[in-house]
N, C-alpha and C positions, 0 to 999 in steps of 0.2 A: 558445591550445589548452586554456584553462582550463574547458572545457565537458564534457571527459571525465570521467566518474566511474566508481566502482565498478559502478552499477546501470544508468546510462544516459548520455546526452549533454544536458546542461542548463546554461543560464547566461543572463546578460543578453544579449539579443539585439542584435548590433552593438558588443557590447563584448567578450563571452566567445568568441561565434562569429558568423559572418555567413552571408550566402547564398552566397559562393565556398567556405566550408567546407562548408555544406550540399550544394552541388553535388559535392564530392568524395567526401564521405560516400556520396551516391547512386551514384557511378560505382564506388567500389570495393566496395559490398556485394555486388553479384552474384558478382564473383570470391570474395570472403572466403567466401560461404555456398553457393557453387557453384549458384546459382540463375539461371534465364532468365526468372523473372517475379518480381515484388516487389509485395507487397499494401500499400497506402498509404492510412492514414487522418489525419484532422487534427482538432484542436479548434477552438475559435471565437476563440482569441486573435488581436489584430491582425495579427501579424507571421506568422501561420500560412500564409496563402495565398503570400506571397513565399516562405517556406521551402518549401512544397509545390513551387511552379514550379521552383525550383532542384534540389531532389531529383529531380523528374521528369525534368529535362533531364540531370542525371547519371546517373540509372538508364537512360533511353533511349540515352544516348550511348555507353553500355556495351554496348549491342545487347540488354538485357533489356526486358521489356514491363512496364509498371506497370498494376496493377489498383487502379483508383480507388474506394475505399469513400465518399468525400466525408466530411462532416462524421460524427465517431464518437467514442463512448466508447472508452477504451483496452482495456477488456475486450471489446468487439465486436471488436476487430482480433486481440485472442488468439483469440476463438471463430472468426473467418473463416479465420484462419492454420491452425489445427488442423482445423477442420471441411472446408475446401476444398482441403487438402494444399499449403499454400504453403511453401517452404523459407526464405523471407525475408519480413519485413514490418516496416514502420515505423508508428508512431503518433507524428505531431508534436504535441507537447505539453510544458507544463512542470508538468503535475499540478496541485499545490498552491501553486504559486510566485507571487508578484505579477506584475502584467500586463506588465512590461517583460521578464520572462523567457520563454524558449521553450527547445525541447529536442526530443530524439527517443528514443521506447523501441523498441529493436530487438530482434525475435523470430527465431527459425529454427524448422525443422521440429517439429511438435507444439506450437507456441507456446512453445518453451522460450526462456528469456530469453538475450539475448547482453549479457553484462556486459563490463567492462574486463580481466578474466582469460579470458574465451571468446570474444574477437575484437574487441571496441571497440579494445583496446590496439593490436592489428594494424593497424587503419585509421588510429588515432592516429599510431602509428610510419609509415606510409607517407605521411601529409600532411606531418608534420614533416621527413621526408627528402626531400621533393618529388619523391616517385616519379612517373614519367611517366604520362600518361593518354592513351595512345593509342587513337584510334578506329578500331578494326581490323573492327568487325562493322556489319552493317547496323542502322540506327537501330531502336530498339524502338519499340512503339506504347503509346497510352494506351487501356486499356479500362475502361469504365464497369462498376462492380461492386457494385451497391446490394444489401446484404444486411440492411438494417434491419429489414425484415419477418421475415425467417427468425430473427434475433437476438431479436426481440421474442416470436416464437412460442416460442422456446426458454425465455426468462424467464418466460412466461406459465404454462409448465407446471409452475412452482413455486408459483404463486399459490394460496392456500386463501382460507378465509373470515375476513375481518377486520372483519366488520360489526359486532362487538361493541366494536371499539377506536375511540376518537378519536384521530387521529395527526396532528402536526404535523410538516412537512417542510420544510426549507431546502435548496434546490437550488444554492445558492451563485452562481447565474448561470452555470452551469458545464453540462458536457456530460450529465448526469443528466437534464436537461429534454428530451432527445431521447426518452426512453422512459417516464418515471415516471408522467406523467399517462395514457398509454396502458395503463399497468398498473393502477395505484390508483384512476383515474377521479377524479371529484369528491369522493369520500369524504374525503381527507386536508385539511387546512388548510395551503395552500402559501404559501411567501415566496420571493423572488427565484428566481422559476421561469421567467424568461426568459433564454437564453443571450445573454451579452454579455461580449465579450473584454476591456472596460474594467474588470469585476467593481466596478460602482459602489457597491455596497452593503458589502461586507467582503472581504479576500483569501479565495480559495478553499482554506483550510487550517483544518480543523475542530479541530485539535489546539491551536490558539490561542484561549485561553478569550474574548477580546474578539469573536471571530468567530462564536462561540456565543451571545451575549447576546440578539439578536434571536429566535433560537430558543426560549430560556430564555422570554422574556417569552410568546412565542405560545403555548407550553405552559402557563404557569401562568395567563395571562389567560383561557384557554379550557378549562381542565379537561382538557387532552388526558392520555391514558394514557402517551404516549410521545412524544419528539421525534427526528426522523431528521435528520441532515446529511451531505451528501457533499460530497466535495473535487471539484477543478477538472475532472478527467478521469474521474471516477466510478469509479474503482478501489479507493476507500476510503469507508468510512462509519462514522459514530460516532453514539452515542445519549445522550439524558438521559432520566431517569425523570420520573414524574409529579409530582415536587416541584421540578423544574428542575435537579437534580443531575447532572453529567456522570458518565457510566459509563465507567471505564477500559475500552479496548478489548480489553485481554487477558481481562477477565472474561467478555466475550461468546463467546470461544472455548468457555468452561464452558456457556453456556446452549447454544450449538449441538449439545451432545452430547445434549441432549433431542430433537432433531430425528434425528440420525444414528444415536447409539447405542442410544437408547431405542426411540424411533418407528420407525424404519427397520430397527434391528436390525444396522447395519454395524459390527461390533466390529473394532477393529485399530489401527493406528498414528495419532496424532494430534500435529501438530507445533505447538510453540511456538516463540517467539523467546527468546533469551537473557536478555531482560528481564522474562519474564512472571512474574506472581505464583505463588508456590507452591500458591495456593488452586486454581488451575486444574487443576493435576494431582491434588490431593486431591480435588477434586470430581468428575473424569472417570474416574479410575482405577476405582472401585467400579462405573462403569457398562459396564466392559468396553474402556476406552481404554488403549493402550500408548503412554504418553507419550513424545517425543522432543524435544529442545531443541537448537536451532541457529541459525544467524547470522541477522544482521537484513537484510532486503531480499529483493525478489522473485529477483535474480539469483541467490540462494542457496536461498531457499525453495522456489520452484517445482521446482528440480532435486531438493532432498532429499525432498520429498513423493512426486515420482515414483519416485525410488530406493527410497522406503520403500512405495510403493504404497499411501500413507496415506490415509485416508477424508477428512481436512480438516485444515486447520490455520489459525493465525491469528498475528498481530503486534500489539505494543502500539500501533503507528502506524494500525491500524484496517484493514490489509488481511486478507482472509480466503481461504483456498485451498481448493478443492475437487477431490477425484478426479473427480467428474461433469462439471469444467469444465475438462477438460484440465489439471488441477493448477494450474490459473492463479487469479487473484484476480478479483473482481467485487463492487464496492460494491453494485450493485443486487439482484444474487443474495443477497448476504449479508443484506441489508434483508429480502428477501422471506422467507428461512427464519427469520431472528430474529423477525420479526413473526409468522410461523405459532406460534412458541413462545409468545410474549408473548399471543396471542389465547387459547390453550388455556389457558394460565396464569390470565387473568382469567376464564374459565369455571369454574375451579376456586376462584375468589375470592381468587386472589393478584394482588397489584399488582406491577409491575416492580420497584419498590424493595424489596418484600418478599423477592422471589426473589433479587435481588442480594446482599441482607443474608445470605442462606443460603451463598452463595459466598465472599463477601468475608471473610476471617478476620483480615487483618493489617493494621497500619498502614504506609503506602506514601509514600515521599518524593515520588513522580513524578521524572521526569528533571530533573537539575539540570545545567546547563551551564557550563563553565569554559573561558574564553578563553586558552589558554596556548600557548606554542612546544614546550615540552619534554612532551609528552603521554606518550611512553614512560616517562621517568623518573618522572613523577608517578604513572603508574598502577602501575609497579612499587613505588614508595613506599608507596602506599596497601595494595597487595596484602601487602607484607612486612611492614607494621606490624600489622595484623590478624590475619594468621597466625601471627605472633609472640605474640599475645597468647591465643588460643584455638586448639584443634585444628578444622580444617574438617570438616565431615560429607561434602562433595562439592565439587569445584572443575571449572571449564572454562576452557580457555585459549585458545579462537577468539573472536574479535570482541571482543578486550579479554579480561577476566577476569570470572567469575561464581564467588564463593566463598560457599559455605554453611555456617552454623554451626547449633547446637542451635535458637536461638530469634530467628536473624535471617539474612540475606544481602545481598550487594551485587553489583552489576555496575558495572565501570567500562571505558569502552570510547572510542575515538576516533571521531568522527563520519566517515562516508565522503562525506559532501557539503559539510559545513562545518567552519569552522576551530574545533571545539569538542571538548573532552573532555567526555564525558557521564556522569553518575554517577547511579545509582538504587540505594535501599536499601528493605528491608522488614523489619518487625520485629514481634514478638508484642505490644509495648506501645508507646504513644506517647514515653514517657520513654526507652526504648531507643533507639528510632528517632532521637529528636533527638540523644541522646548521639553515635550514630555519624554522623550527619551533621555535626555540629558538629565532631568529629575529623576527618573528612575533609577538610573545609574548611580546617581548620588545617594539614593536612598538604599539600594542594595549593597554598595560598597561599605556601608557601615556593618554588615553582617560578616564581612570577609576576615 
């Protein structure tokens, strides 16, 4: 049962879970969410069809109907869940993981995420306890429910004039290929634009540097203004500038302010995760943003943005959430809005790198991973050491710790999906950054 995580169900197929587990999840979900119909989508992974068949069997044996979206991006499932009034939906996907992985992202009414604390834990318990699966109702039906054109129409509503931009796009052989060419046409230069569950060119995780190398080459060889790369299920997107430099995804939260806060005049709450650069809030607050910091992951961010009635939000991992999109995340929608901003900046004579340099004020370590068992003890030791040396200006104790000082801050948190302790630090100078990172490594090494 190692596939149940804080945000979703995910693991190596036939190791961490199998079709029998998938059947049980399908069977129990209608009861959990009090749903008589379940929306079901899937990605192009080689195991997705087998998982789909098992989930369909489970849902229909429980007496509920399956509405089959067919091949879909994860955001398309969110869209259809909320737009058409479903109380339960599943996207079969392992997002950015390698081809041997698969899983499920589960949503409820209004496309709100179902995480371990909001329902998946209950299903996990029922399965582990061997709860009886009594077939007491008439078997449900499977209904074809193709909403690709509806979702494409929705996305195209945000398309503006990009004719002044030269764009490079890496679709990662993933689900973005369902829509991107219908939106952007022949204008961008595309690589890896055919859906392929083997992911033959690189794993569909844009956060890993080696997976961006082909896009970087495309941008530099062709003089592109921007490079765009999607993950496997198209709920995340990341960018590189005209010089081939990767842009930290949290900085794009700041760039989105030009669209929502300036152009559209939608002042209000903006959400960032606990790892976001201080530069984001410093850039957006003068535009009319009321910044809120919250936990990492859709299972938390989508709920919080809805609670705040926030305008938009984002995460370091490249998820961007929008009030206009049912408080959910969409990589393609985010890319449309960000390219709108970049096109207008170019008309003003500004390159993407020039604009990012106006936002980015600090030296940043990026996430550093430590594989250790004593995560809590190591976290406490790091916090206690630094807070004994100087007085914090702010601190947060959810999702690990974020502690801020006058000229630097750090976040240390346990991964919810992998056996790592993650550390990130930002400082006003490179010298100060290196000093704090070095001391943290020294402290954590005592727990290895």
